[in-house]
PDB file of N, CA, C and O in Angstrom:
ATOM      1  N   UNK A   1       1.147  15.364  15.485  1.00  0.00           N
ATOM      2  CA  UNK A   1       2.606  15.441  15.917  1.00  0.00           C
ATOM      3  C   UNK A   1       3.261  14.222  15.683  1.00  0.00           C
ATOM      4  O   UNK A   1       2.604  13.191  15.831  1.00  0.00           O
ATOM      5  N   UNK A   2       4.463  14.154  15.336  1.00  0.00           N
ATOM      6  CA  UNK A   2       5.322  12.902  14.957  1.00  0.00           C
ATOM      7  C   UNK A   2       6.458  12.912  15.986  1.00  0.00           C
ATOM      8  O   UNK A   2       6.977  13.958  16.377  1.00  0.00           O
ATOM      9  N   UNK A   3       6.809  11.708  16.397  1.00  0.00           N
ATOM     10  CA  UNK A   3       7.944  11.530  17.310  1.00  0.00           C
ATOM     11  C   UNK A   3       8.718  10.356  16.644  1.00  0.00           C
ATOM     12  O   UNK A   3       8.158   9.370  16.164  1.00  0.00           O
ATOM     13  N   UNK A   4      10.045  10.557  16.662  1.00  0.00           N
ATOM     14  CA  UNK A   4      10.786   9.436  16.094  1.00  0.00           C
ATOM     15  C   UNK A   4      11.879   9.120  17.141  1.00  0.00           C
ATOM     16  O   UNK A   4      12.400   9.974  17.859  1.00  0.00           O
ATOM     17  N   UNK A   5      12.163   7.824  17.150  1.00  0.00           N
ATOM     18  CA  UNK A   5      13.220   7.375  18.041  1.00  0.00           C
ATOM     19  C   UNK A   5      13.925   6.239  17.325  1.00  0.00           C
ATOM     20  O   UNK A   5      13.345   5.548  16.488  1.00  0.00           O
ATOM     21  N   UNK A   6      15.281   6.051  17.700  1.00  0.00           N
ATOM     22  CA  UNK A   6      15.907   5.010  17.208  1.00  0.00           C
ATOM     23  C   UNK A   6      16.086   3.846  18.127  1.00  0.00           C
ATOM     24  O   UNK A   6      16.568   4.003  19.249  1.00  0.00           O
ATOM     25  N   UNK A   7      15.689   2.620  17.648  1.00  0.00           N
ATOM     26  CA  UNK A   7      15.751   1.477  18.602  1.00  0.00           C
ATOM     27  C   UNK A   7      16.012   0.301  17.689  1.00  0.00           C
ATOM     28  O   UNK A   7      15.962   0.490  16.474  1.00  0.00           O
ATOM     29  N   UNK A   8      16.277  -0.851  18.154  1.00  0.00           N
ATOM     30  CA  UNK A   8      16.459  -2.151  17.385  1.00  0.00           C
ATOM     31  C   UNK A   8      15.488  -3.195  18.129  1.00  0.00           C
ATOM     32  O   UNK A   8      15.256  -3.130  19.336  1.00  0.00           O
ATOM     33  N   UNK A   9      14.991  -4.086  17.335  1.00  0.00           N
ATOM     34  CA  UNK A   9      14.021  -5.097  17.751  1.00  0.00           C
ATOM     35  C   UNK A   9      14.525  -6.512  17.195  1.00  0.00           C
ATOM     36  O   UNK A   9      15.194  -6.574  16.163  1.00  0.00           O
ATOM     37  N   UNK A  10      14.201  -7.538  17.867  1.00  0.00           N
ATOM     38  CA  UNK A  10      14.516  -8.862  17.317  1.00  0.00           C
ATOM     39  C   UNK A  10      13.145  -9.255  16.603  1.00  0.00           C
ATOM     40  O   UNK A  10      12.094  -8.666  16.854  1.00  0.00           O
ATOM     41  N   UNK A  11      13.242 -10.236  15.750  1.00  0.00           N
ATOM     42  CA  UNK A  11      12.182 -10.563  14.870  1.00  0.00           C
ATOM     43  C   UNK A  11      10.902 -10.900  15.455  1.00  0.00           C
ATOM     44  O   UNK A  11       9.851 -10.686  14.852  1.00  0.00           O
ATOM     45  N   UNK A  12      10.952 -11.446  16.670  1.00  0.00           N
ATOM     46  CA  UNK A  12       9.593 -11.821  17.254  1.00  0.00           C
ATOM     47  C   UNK A  12       8.944 -10.673  17.926  1.00  0.00           C
ATOM     48  O   UNK A  12       7.831 -10.815  18.434  1.00  0.00           O
ATOM     49  N   UNK A  13       9.633  -9.440  17.962  1.00  0.00           N
ATOM     50  CA  UNK A  13       8.954  -8.349  18.586  1.00  0.00           C
ATOM     51  C   UNK A  13       8.494  -7.435  17.436  1.00  0.00           C
ATOM     52  O   UNK A  13       8.017  -6.346  17.756  1.00  0.00           O
ATOM     53  N   UNK A  14       8.578  -7.737  16.204  1.00  0.00           N
ATOM     54  CA  UNK A  14       8.127  -6.919  15.185  1.00  0.00           C
ATOM     55  C   UNK A  14       6.713  -7.437  14.683  1.00  0.00           C
ATOM     56  O   UNK A  14       6.547  -8.571  14.234  1.00  0.00           O
ATOM     57  N   UNK A  15       5.766  -6.534  14.800  1.00  0.00           N
ATOM     58  CA  UNK A  15       4.298  -6.818  14.362  1.00  0.00           C
ATOM     59  C   UNK A  15       4.057  -6.346  13.117  1.00  0.00           C
ATOM     60  O   UNK A  15       3.862  -5.136  13.002  1.00  0.00           O
ATOM     61  N   UNK A  16       4.024  -7.155  12.004  1.00  0.00           N
ATOM     62  CA  UNK A  16       3.839  -6.634  10.578  1.00  0.00           C
ATOM     63  C   UNK A  16       2.484  -6.229  10.449  1.00  0.00           C
ATOM     64  O   UNK A  16       1.553  -6.982  10.732  1.00  0.00           O
ATOM     65  N   UNK A  17       2.318  -4.916   9.977  1.00  0.00           N
ATOM     66  CA  UNK A  17       0.930  -4.375   9.746  1.00  0.00           C
ATOM     67  C   UNK A  17       0.348  -3.762  10.918  1.00  0.00           C
ATOM     68  O   UNK A  17      -0.874  -3.660  11.028  1.00  0.00           O
ATOM     69  N   UNK A  18       1.269  -3.289  11.925  1.00  0.00           N
ATOM     70  CA  UNK A  18       0.805  -2.674  13.170  1.00  0.00           C
ATOM     71  C   UNK A  18       1.375  -1.355  13.295  1.00  0.00           C
ATOM     72  O   UNK A  18       2.485  -1.122  12.818  1.00  0.00           O
ATOM     73  N   UNK A  19       0.740  -0.522  13.866  1.00  0.00           N
ATOM     74  CA  UNK A  19       1.323   0.903  14.279  1.00  0.00           C
ATOM     75  C   UNK A  19       1.050   1.130  15.663  1.00  0.00           C
ATOM     76  O   UNK A  19       0.042   0.658  16.188  1.00  0.00           O
ATOM     77  N   UNK A  20       1.996   1.918  16.373  1.00  0.00           N
ATOM     78  CA  UNK A  20       1.801   2.264  17.701  1.00  0.00           C
ATOM     79  C   UNK A  20       0.635   3.118  17.882  1.00  0.00           C
ATOM     80  O   UNK A  20       0.326   3.850  16.941  1.00  0.00           O
ATOM     81  N   UNK A  21      -0.090   3.136  18.996  1.00  0.00           N
ATOM     82  CA  UNK A  21      -1.183   4.080  19.392  1.00  0.00           C
ATOM     83  C   UNK A  21      -0.570   5.302  19.590  1.00  0.00           C
ATOM     84  O   UNK A  21       0.592   5.257  19.995  1.00  0.00           O
ATOM     85  N   UNK A  22      -1.105   6.452  19.390  1.00  0.00           N
ATOM     86  CA  UNK A  22      -0.591   7.665  19.712  1.00  0.00           C
ATOM     87  C   UNK A  22      -0.450   7.925  21.231  1.00  0.00           C
ATOM     88  O   UNK A  22      -1.392   7.609  21.957  1.00  0.00           O
ATOM     89  N   UNK A  23       0.621   8.457  21.737  1.00  0.00           N
ATOM     90  CA  UNK A  23       0.953   8.728  23.298  1.00  0.00           C
ATOM     91  C   UNK A  23       0.913   9.977  23.502  1.00  0.00           C
ATOM     92  O   UNK A  23       0.629  10.348  24.641  1.00  0.00           O
ATOM     93  N   UNK A  24       1.159  10.878  22.560  1.00  0.00           N
ATOM     94  CA  UNK A  24       1.444  12.389  22.837  1.00  0.00           C
ATOM     95  C   UNK A  24       0.157  13.140  22.545  1.00  0.00           C
ATOM     96  O   UNK A  24      -0.471  12.951  21.503  1.00  0.00           O
ATOM     97  N   UNK A  25      -0.225  14.000  23.490  1.00  0.00           N
ATOM     98  CA  UNK A  25      -1.308  14.959  23.307  1.00  0.00           C
ATOM     99  C   UNK A  25      -0.899  16.280  23.567  1.00  0.00           C
ATOM    100  O   UNK A  25       0.055  16.457  24.324  1.00  0.00           O
ATOM    101  N   UNK A  26      -1.483  17.239  23.048  1.00  0.00           N
ATOM    102  CA  UNK A  26      -0.966  18.692  23.249  1.00  0.00           C
ATOM    103  C   UNK A  26      -2.020  19.282  24.236  1.00  0.00           C
ATOM    104  O   UNK A  26      -3.115  19.655  23.815  1.00  0.00           O
ATOM    105  N   UNK A  27      -1.691  19.361  25.509  1.00  0.00           N
ATOM    106  CA  UNK A  27      -2.481  19.995  26.446  1.00  0.00           C
ATOM    107  C   UNK A  27      -2.386  21.561  26.447  1.00  0.00           C
ATOM    108  O   UNK A  27      -1.705  22.073  25.558  1.00  0.00           O
ATOM    109  N   UNK A  28      -2.969  22.316  27.309  1.00  0.00           N
ATOM    110  CA  UNK A  28      -2.736  23.734  27.438  1.00  0.00           C
ATOM    111  C   UNK A  28      -1.342  24.188  27.680  1.00  0.00           C
ATOM    112  O   UNK A  28      -0.922  24.304  28.831  1.00  0.00           O
ATOM    113  N   UNK A  29      -0.577  24.462  26.599  1.00  0.00           N
ATOM    114  CA  UNK A  29       0.688  24.867  26.558  1.00  0.00           C
ATOM    115  C   UNK A  29       1.838  23.901  26.850  1.00  0.00           C
ATOM    116  O   UNK A  29       2.984  24.315  27.026  1.00  0.00           O
ATOM    117  N   UNK A  30       1.508  22.600  26.898  1.00  0.00           N
ATOM    118  CA  UNK A  30       2.463  21.547  27.079  1.00  0.00           C
ATOM    119  C   UNK A  30       1.980  20.293  26.345  1.00  0.00           C
ATOM    120  O   UNK A  30       0.813  20.183  25.967  1.00  0.00           O
ATOM    121  N   UNK A  31       2.928  19.336  26.153  1.00  0.00           N
ATOM    122  CA  UNK A  31       2.680  18.114  25.750  1.00  0.00           C
ATOM    123  C   UNK A  31       2.543  17.077  26.849  1.00  0.00           C
ATOM    124  O   UNK A  31       3.265  17.133  27.845  1.00  0.00           O
ATOM    125  N   UNK A  32       1.672  16.174  26.693  1.00  0.00           N
ATOM    126  CA  UNK A  32       1.563  15.091  27.692  1.00  0.00           C
ATOM    127  C   UNK A  32       1.677  13.638  27.099  1.00  0.00           C
ATOM    128  O   UNK A  32       1.043  13.299  26.100  1.00  0.00           O
ATOM    129  N   UNK A  33       2.497  12.835  27.760  1.00  0.00           N
ATOM    130  CA  UNK A  33       2.707  11.532  27.347  1.00  0.00           C
ATOM    131  C   UNK A  33       1.948  10.569  28.053  1.00  0.00           C
ATOM    132  O   UNK A  33       2.078  10.568  29.277  1.00  0.00           O
ATOM    133  N   UNK A  34       1.128   9.691  27.496  1.00  0.00           N
ATOM    134  CA  UNK A  34       0.364   8.700  28.268  1.00  0.00           C
ATOM    135  C   UNK A  34       1.010   7.419  28.181  1.00  0.00           C
ATOM    136  O   UNK A  34       0.844   6.699  27.196  1.00  0.00           O
ATOM    137  N   UNK A  35       1.746   7.088  29.163  1.00  0.00           N
ATOM    138  CA  UNK A  35       2.641   5.908  29.209  1.00  0.00           C
ATOM    139  C   UNK A  35       1.903   4.594  29.343  1.00  0.00           C
ATOM    140  O   UNK A  35       2.487   3.540  29.087  1.00  0.00           O
ATOM    141  N   UNK A  36       0.632   4.618  29.736  1.00  0.00           N
ATOM    142  CA  UNK A  36      -0.269   3.468  29.985  1.00  0.00           C
ATOM    143  C   UNK A  36      -0.524   2.841  28.558  1.00  0.00           C
ATOM    144  O   UNK A  36      -0.925   1.678  28.512  1.00  0.00           O
ATOM    145  N   UNK A  37      -0.331   3.483  27.498  1.00  0.00           N
ATOM    146  CA  UNK A  37      -0.640   2.871  26.245  1.00  0.00           C
ATOM    147  C   UNK A  37       0.723   2.871  25.318  1.00  0.00           C
ATOM    148  O   UNK A  37       0.731   2.709  24.097  1.00  0.00           O
ATOM    149  N   UNK A  38       1.714   3.057  26.041  1.00  0.00           N
ATOM    150  CA  UNK A  38       3.111   3.162  25.237  1.00  0.00           C
ATOM    151  C   UNK A  38       3.479   2.089  24.390  1.00  0.00           C
ATOM    152  O   UNK A  38       4.141   2.285  23.371  1.00  0.00           O
ATOM    153  N   UNK A  39       3.062   0.879  24.771  1.00  0.00           N
ATOM    154  CA  UNK A  39       3.394  -0.216  24.004  1.00  0.00           C
ATOM    155  C   UNK A  39       2.192  -0.917  23.142  1.00  0.00           C
ATOM    156  O   UNK A  39       2.343  -2.008  22.594  1.00  0.00           O
ATOM    157  N   UNK A  40       1.144  -0.260  23.095  1.00  0.00           N
ATOM    158  CA  UNK A  40      -0.029  -0.652  22.604  1.00  0.00           C
ATOM    159  C   UNK A  40       0.052  -0.315  20.972  1.00  0.00           C
ATOM    160  O   UNK A  40       0.558   0.710  20.517  1.00  0.00           O
ATOM    161  N   UNK A  41      -0.502  -1.300  20.242  1.00  0.00           N
ATOM    162  CA  UNK A  41      -0.491  -1.090  18.771  1.00  0.00           C
ATOM    163  C   UNK A  41      -1.964  -1.418  18.266  1.00  0.00           C
ATOM    164  O   UNK A  41      -2.817  -1.940  18.984  1.00  0.00           O
ATOM    165  N   UNK A  42      -2.158  -1.038  16.914  1.00  0.00           N
ATOM    166  CA  UNK A  42      -3.394  -1.368  16.294  1.00  0.00           C
ATOM    167  C   UNK A  42      -3.020  -1.863  14.862  1.00  0.00           C
ATOM    168  O   UNK A  42      -1.999  -1.473  14.296  1.00  0.00           O
ATOM    169  N   UNK A  43      -3.839  -2.680  14.344  1.00  0.00           N
ATOM    170  CA  UNK A  43      -3.585  -3.164  12.914  1.00  0.00           C
ATOM    171  C   UNK A  43      -3.926  -2.260  11.928  1.00  0.00           C
ATOM    172  O   UNK A  43      -4.897  -1.521  12.094  1.00  0.00           O
ATOM    173  N   UNK A  44      -3.184  -2.214  10.811  1.00  0.00           N
ATOM    174  CA  UNK A  44      -3.505  -1.514   9.644  1.00  0.00           C
ATOM    175  C   UNK A  44      -3.493  -2.362   8.467  1.00  0.00           C
ATOM    176  O   UNK A  44      -2.784  -3.367   8.474  1.00  0.00           O
ATOM    177  N   UNK A  45      -4.256  -2.045   7.378  1.00  0.00           N
ATOM    178  CA  UNK A  45      -4.179  -2.730   6.202  1.00  0.00           C
ATOM    179  C   UNK A  45      -2.808  -2.823   5.561  1.00  0.00           C
ATOM    180  O   UNK A  45      -2.335  -1.787   5.095  1.00  0.00           O
ATOM    181  N   UNK A  46      -2.134  -3.930   5.488  1.00  0.00           N
ATOM    182  CA  UNK A  46      -0.750  -3.903   5.014  1.00  0.00           C
ATOM    183  C   UNK A  46      -0.545  -5.198   4.218  1.00  0.00           C
ATOM    184  O   UNK A  46      -0.875  -6.290   4.680  1.00  0.00           O
ATOM    185  N   UNK A  47       0.051  -5.033   2.920  1.00  0.00           N
ATOM    186  CA  UNK A  47       0.314  -6.222   2.206  1.00  0.00           C
ATOM    187  C   UNK A  47       1.210  -7.173   2.983  1.00  0.00           C
ATOM    188  O   UNK A  47       2.025  -6.775   3.815  1.00  0.00           O
ATOM    189  N   UNK A  48       1.015  -8.469   2.663  1.00  0.00           N
ATOM    190  CA  UNK A  48       1.857  -9.544   3.277  1.00  0.00           C
ATOM    191  C   UNK A  48       3.170  -9.650   2.586  1.00  0.00           C
ATOM    192  O   UNK A  48       3.814 -10.665   2.852  1.00  0.00           O
ATOM    193  N   UNK A  49       3.672  -8.839   1.787  1.00  0.00           N
ATOM    194  CA  UNK A  49       4.884  -8.851   0.970  1.00  0.00           C
ATOM    195  C   UNK A  49       5.600  -7.500   1.078  1.00  0.00           C
ATOM    196  O   UNK A  49       5.053  -6.502   1.547  1.00  0.00           O
ATOM    197  N   UNK A  50       6.823  -7.527   0.630  1.00  0.00           N
ATOM    198  CA  UNK A  50       7.627  -6.421   0.743  1.00  0.00           C
ATOM    199  C   UNK A  50       7.189  -5.274  -0.322  1.00  0.00           C
ATOM    200  O   UNK A  50       6.453  -5.520  -1.278  1.00  0.00           O
ATOM    201  N   UNK A  51       7.707  -4.045  -0.055  1.00  0.00           N
ATOM    202  CA  UNK A  51       7.220  -3.049  -1.078  1.00  0.00           C
ATOM    203  C   UNK A  51       7.857  -3.339  -2.430  1.00  0.00           C
ATOM    204  O   UNK A  51       7.263  -2.942  -3.433  1.00  0.00           O
ATOM    205  N   UNK A  52       8.949  -3.959  -2.548  1.00  0.00           N
ATOM    206  CA  UNK A  52       9.593  -4.396  -3.857  1.00  0.00           C
ATOM    207  C   UNK A  52       8.673  -5.370  -4.600  1.00  0.00           C
ATOM    208  O   UNK A  52       8.364  -5.255  -5.786  1.00  0.00           O
ATOM    209  N   UNK A  53       8.253  -6.377  -3.739  1.00  0.00           N
ATOM    210  CA  UNK A  53       7.411  -7.547  -4.237  1.00  0.00           C
ATOM    211  C   UNK A  53       6.069  -6.946  -4.717  1.00  0.00           C
ATOM    212  O   UNK A  53       5.594  -7.348  -5.778  1.00  0.00           O
ATOM    213  N   UNK A  54       5.428  -5.990  -3.975  1.00  0.00           N
ATOM    214  CA  UNK A  54       4.176  -5.323  -4.269  1.00  0.00           C
ATOM    215  C   UNK A  54       4.418  -4.640  -5.649  1.00  0.00           C
ATOM    216  O   UNK A  54       3.672  -4.897  -6.593  1.00  0.00           O
ATOM    217  N   UNK A  55       5.374  -3.842  -5.757  1.00  0.00           N
ATOM    218  CA  UNK A  55       5.664  -3.126  -6.983  1.00  0.00           C
ATOM    219  C   UNK A  55       5.639  -4.082  -8.174  1.00  0.00           C
ATOM    220  O   UNK A  55       5.005  -3.870  -9.207  1.00  0.00           O
ATOM    221  N   UNK A  56       6.416  -5.191  -7.918  1.00  0.00           N
ATOM    222  CA  UNK A  56       6.566  -6.077  -9.143  1.00  0.00           C
ATOM    223  C   UNK A  56       5.213  -6.841  -9.305  1.00  0.00           C
ATOM    224  O   UNK A  56       4.902  -7.203 -10.440  1.00  0.00           O
ATOM    225  N   UNK A  57       4.479  -7.082  -8.370  1.00  0.00           N
ATOM    226  CA  UNK A  57       3.130  -7.637  -8.525  1.00  0.00           C
ATOM    227  C   UNK A  57       2.170  -6.640  -9.422  1.00  0.00           C
ATOM    228  O   UNK A  57       1.480  -6.984 -10.382  1.00  0.00           O
ATOM    229  N   UNK A  58       2.286  -5.465  -8.926  1.00  0.00           N
ATOM    230  CA  UNK A  58       1.339  -4.442  -9.602  1.00  0.00           C
ATOM    231  C   UNK A  58       1.824  -4.083 -10.973  1.00  0.00           C
ATOM    232  O   UNK A  58       1.022  -3.717 -11.833  1.00  0.00           O
ATOM    233  N   UNK A  59       3.255  -4.185 -11.236  1.00  0.00           N
ATOM    234  CA  UNK A  59       3.704  -3.917 -12.605  1.00  0.00           C
ATOM    235  C   UNK A  59       3.272  -5.155 -13.408  1.00  0.00           C
ATOM    236  O   UNK A  59       2.744  -4.964 -14.503  1.00  0.00           O
ATOM    237  N   UNK A  60       3.435  -6.288 -13.001  1.00  0.00           N
ATOM    238  CA  UNK A  60       2.919  -7.503 -13.658  1.00  0.00           C
ATOM    239  C   UNK A  60       1.547  -7.484 -13.962  1.00  0.00           C
ATOM    240  O   UNK A  60       1.159  -7.968 -15.025  1.00  0.00           O
ATOM    241  N   UNK A  61       0.680  -6.928 -13.067  1.00  0.00           N
ATOM    242  CA  UNK A  61      -0.884  -6.936 -13.208  1.00  0.00           C
ATOM    243  C   UNK A  61      -1.097  -5.864 -14.321  1.00  0.00           C
ATOM    244  O   UNK A  61      -1.940  -6.107 -15.184  1.00  0.00           O
ATOM    245  N   UNK A  62      -0.355  -4.629 -14.368  1.00  0.00           N
ATOM    246  CA  UNK A  62      -0.599  -3.707 -15.341  1.00  0.00           C
ATOM    247  C   UNK A  62      -0.230  -4.260 -16.751  1.00  0.00           C
ATOM    248  O   UNK A  62      -0.927  -4.081 -17.749  1.00  0.00           O
ATOM    249  N   UNK A  63       0.934  -4.944 -16.723  1.00  0.00           N
ATOM    250  CA  UNK A  63       1.341  -5.614 -18.046  1.00  0.00           C
ATOM    251  C   UNK A  63       0.352  -6.617 -18.499  1.00  0.00           C
ATOM    252  O   UNK A  63       0.072  -6.754 -19.690  1.00  0.00           O
ATOM    253  N   UNK A  64      -0.179  -7.318 -17.550  1.00  0.00           N
ATOM    254  CA  UNK A  64      -1.255  -8.328 -17.914  1.00  0.00           C
ATOM    255  C   UNK A  64      -2.449  -7.655 -18.576  1.00  0.00           C
ATOM    256  O   UNK A  64      -2.943  -8.059 -19.629  1.00  0.00           O
ATOM    257  N   UNK A  65      -2.909  -6.529 -17.841  1.00  0.00           N
ATOM    258  CA  UNK A  65      -4.026  -5.972 -18.372  1.00  0.00           C
ATOM    259  C   UNK A  65      -3.744  -5.237 -19.715  1.00  0.00           C
ATOM    260  O   UNK A  65      -4.613  -5.232 -20.588  1.00  0.00           O
ATOM    261  N   UNK A  66      -2.528  -4.605 -19.902  1.00  0.00           N
ATOM    262  CA  UNK A  66      -2.175  -3.923 -21.142  1.00  0.00           C
ATOM    263  C   UNK A  66      -2.137  -4.961 -22.067  1.00  0.00           C
ATOM    264  O   UNK A  66      -2.593  -4.635 -23.163  1.00  0.00           O
ATOM    265  N   UNK A  67      -1.700  -6.222 -21.970  1.00  0.00           N
ATOM    266  CA  UNK A  67      -1.418  -7.221 -23.056  1.00  0.00           C
ATOM    267  C   UNK A  67      -2.830  -7.884 -23.479  1.00  0.00           C
ATOM    268  O   UNK A  67      -2.994  -8.378 -24.594  1.00  0.00           O
ATOM    269  N   UNK A  68      -3.825  -7.849 -22.495  1.00  0.00           N
ATOM    270  CA  UNK A  68      -5.066  -8.394 -22.639  1.00  0.00           C
ATOM    271  C   UNK A  68      -6.123  -7.471 -22.754  1.00  0.00           C
ATOM    272  O   UNK A  68      -7.263  -7.910 -22.601  1.00  0.00           O
ATOM    273  N   UNK A  69      -5.948  -6.180 -23.015  1.00  0.00           N
ATOM    274  CA  UNK A  69      -6.921  -5.144 -23.207  1.00  0.00           C
ATOM    275  C   UNK A  69      -7.058  -4.975 -24.825  1.00  0.00           C
ATOM    276  O   UNK A  69      -6.065  -4.719 -25.506  1.00  0.00           O
ATOM    277  N   UNK A  70      -8.223  -5.118 -25.333  1.00  0.00           N
ATOM    278  CA  UNK A  70      -8.349  -4.750 -26.721  1.00  0.00           C
ATOM    279  C   UNK A  70      -7.910  -3.370 -27.099  1.00  0.00           C
ATOM    280  O   UNK A  70      -8.365  -2.440 -26.433  1.00  0.00           O
ATOM    281  N   UNK A  71      -7.069  -3.111 -28.101  1.00  0.00           N
ATOM    282  CA  UNK A  71      -6.592  -1.962 -28.497  1.00  0.00           C
ATOM    283  C   UNK A  71      -6.981  -1.539 -29.852  1.00  0.00           C
ATOM    284  O   UNK A  71      -7.111  -2.442 -30.678  1.00  0.00           O
ATOM    285  N   UNK A  72      -7.189  -0.335 -30.223  1.00  0.00           N
ATOM    286  CA  UNK A  72      -7.532   0.151 -31.474  1.00  0.00           C
ATOM    287  C   UNK A  72      -6.246   0.031 -32.302  1.00  0.00           C
ATOM    288  O   UNK A  72      -5.182   0.577 -32.009  1.00  0.00           O
ATOM    289  N   UNK A  73      -6.482  -0.795 -33.438  1.00  0.00           N
ATOM    290  CA  UNK A  73      -5.413  -1.123 -34.478  1.00  0.00           C
ATOM    291  C   UNK A  73      -5.989  -0.919 -35.742  1.00  0.00           C
ATOM    292  O   UNK A  73      -7.070  -1.450 -35.997  1.00  0.00           O
ATOM    293  N   UNK A  74      -5.334  -0.130 -36.671  1.00  0.00           N
ATOM    294  CA  UNK A  74      -5.977  -0.062 -37.878  1.00  0.00           C
ATOM    295  C   UNK A  74      -6.341  -1.389 -38.533  1.00  0.00           C
ATOM    296  O   UNK A  74      -5.582  -2.358 -38.498  1.00  0.00           O
ATOM    297  N   UNK A  75      -7.607  -1.396 -39.168  1.00  0.00           N
ATOM    298  CA  UNK A  75      -8.217  -2.523 -39.613  1.00  0.00           C
ATOM    299  C   UNK A  75      -8.809  -3.549 -38.689  1.00  0.00           C
ATOM    300  O   UNK A  75      -9.230  -4.635 -39.087  1.00  0.00           O
ATOM    301  N   UNK A  76      -8.823  -3.135 -37.377  1.00  0.00           N
ATOM    302  CA  UNK A  76      -9.565  -3.934 -36.310  1.00  0.00           C
ATOM    303  C   UNK A  76     -10.543  -2.980 -35.582  1.00  0.00           C
ATOM    304  O   UNK A  76     -10.467  -1.754 -35.669  1.00  0.00           O
ATOM    305  N   UNK A  77     -11.416  -3.610 -34.896  1.00  0.00           N
ATOM    306  CA  UNK A  77     -12.299  -2.840 -34.067  1.00  0.00           C
ATOM    307  C   UNK A  77     -12.244  -3.637 -32.766  1.00  0.00           C
ATOM    308  O   UNK A  77     -12.632  -4.804 -32.706  1.00  0.00           O
ATOM    309  N   UNK A  78     -11.709  -2.910 -31.648  1.00  0.00           N
ATOM    310  CA  UNK A  78     -11.602  -3.509 -30.365  1.00  0.00           C
ATOM    311  C   UNK A  78     -10.866  -4.800 -30.348  1.00  0.00           C
ATOM    312  O   UNK A  78     -11.236  -5.759 -29.670  1.00  0.00           O
ATOM    313  N   UNK A  79      -9.784  -4.801 -31.132  1.00  0.00           N
ATOM    314  CA  UNK A  79      -8.800  -5.898 -31.371  1.00  0.00           C
ATOM    315  C   UNK A  79      -9.304  -7.038 -32.229  1.00  0.00           C
ATOM    316  O   UNK A  79      -8.582  -8.008 -32.460  1.00  0.00           O
ATOM    317  N   UNK A  80     -10.630  -6.926 -32.740  1.00  0.00           N
ATOM    318  CA  UNK A  80     -11.045  -7.999 -33.616  1.00  0.00           C
ATOM    319  C   UNK A  80     -11.077  -7.460 -35.000  1.00  0.00           C
ATOM    320  O   UNK A  80     -11.036  -6.239 -35.149  1.00  0.00           O
ATOM    321  N   UNK A  81     -11.146  -8.239 -36.011  1.00  0.00           N
ATOM    322  CA  UNK A  81     -11.059  -7.766 -37.371  1.00  0.00           C
ATOM    323  C   UNK A  81     -12.426  -7.026 -37.630  1.00  0.00           C
ATOM    324  O   UNK A  81     -13.427  -7.464 -37.063  1.00  0.00           O
ATOM    325  N   UNK A  82     -12.515  -6.014 -38.391  1.00  0.00           N
ATOM    326  CA  UNK A  82     -13.692  -5.232 -38.628  1.00  0.00           C
ATOM    327  C   UNK A  82     -14.448  -6.014 -39.793  1.00  0.00           C
ATOM    328  O   UNK A  82     -13.868  -6.575 -40.722  1.00  0.00           O
ATOM    329  N   UNK A  83     -15.809  -5.969 -39.610  1.00  0.00           N
ATOM    330  CA  UNK A  83     -16.602  -6.481 -40.650  1.00  0.00           C
ATOM    331  C   UNK A  83     -16.759  -5.440 -41.828  1.00  0.00           C
ATOM    332  O   UNK A  83     -16.677  -4.239 -41.571  1.00  0.00           O
ATOM    333  N   UNK A  84     -16.948  -5.811 -42.910  1.00  0.00           N
ATOM    334  CA  UNK A  84     -17.118  -4.955 -44.023  1.00  0.00           C
ATOM    335  C   UNK A  84     -18.267  -4.129 -43.983  1.00  0.00           C
ATOM    336  O   UNK A  84     -18.336  -3.080 -44.625  1.00  0.00           O
ATOM    337  N   UNK A  85     -19.289  -4.613 -43.161  1.00  0.00           N
ATOM    338  CA  UNK A  85     -20.407  -3.722 -42.991  1.00  0.00           C
ATOM    339  C   UNK A  85     -20.262  -2.550 -42.214  1.00  0.00           C
ATOM    340  O   UNK A  85     -21.068  -1.649 -42.440  1.00  0.00           O
ATOM    341  N   UNK A  86     -19.368  -2.368 -41.310  1.00  0.00           N
ATOM    342  CA  UNK A  86     -18.961  -1.402 -40.336  1.00  0.00           C
ATOM    343  C   UNK A  86     -18.010  -0.327 -41.088  1.00  0.00           C
ATOM    344  O   UNK A  86     -17.855   0.777 -40.567  1.00  0.00           O
ATOM    345  N   UNK A  87     -17.472  -0.598 -42.122  1.00  0.00           N
ATOM    346  CA  UNK A  87     -16.457   0.362 -42.733  1.00  0.00           C
ATOM    347  C   UNK A  87     -17.074   1.653 -43.322  1.00  0.00           C
ATOM    348  O   UNK A  87     -16.350   2.502 -43.842  1.00  0.00           O
TER     349      UNK A  87
END
């Protein structure tokens, strides 16, 4: 189950790479809220950069691999000139 709420936080209250612990459980016919863990969080694997920066880094990495991966080009073998013995 998902619960959404609108709120605002100051920068010192934001924990980067953390999520709130679940507080809602479905009991027999009703939902129960555990307020004892309402403010508890747990850490998740999260990049230390923004989504935009991560995309740019990944795009740059793909470009790096694309530029530095040997490609089949006519007259070459794995990016190196073919020897006459292999033709």
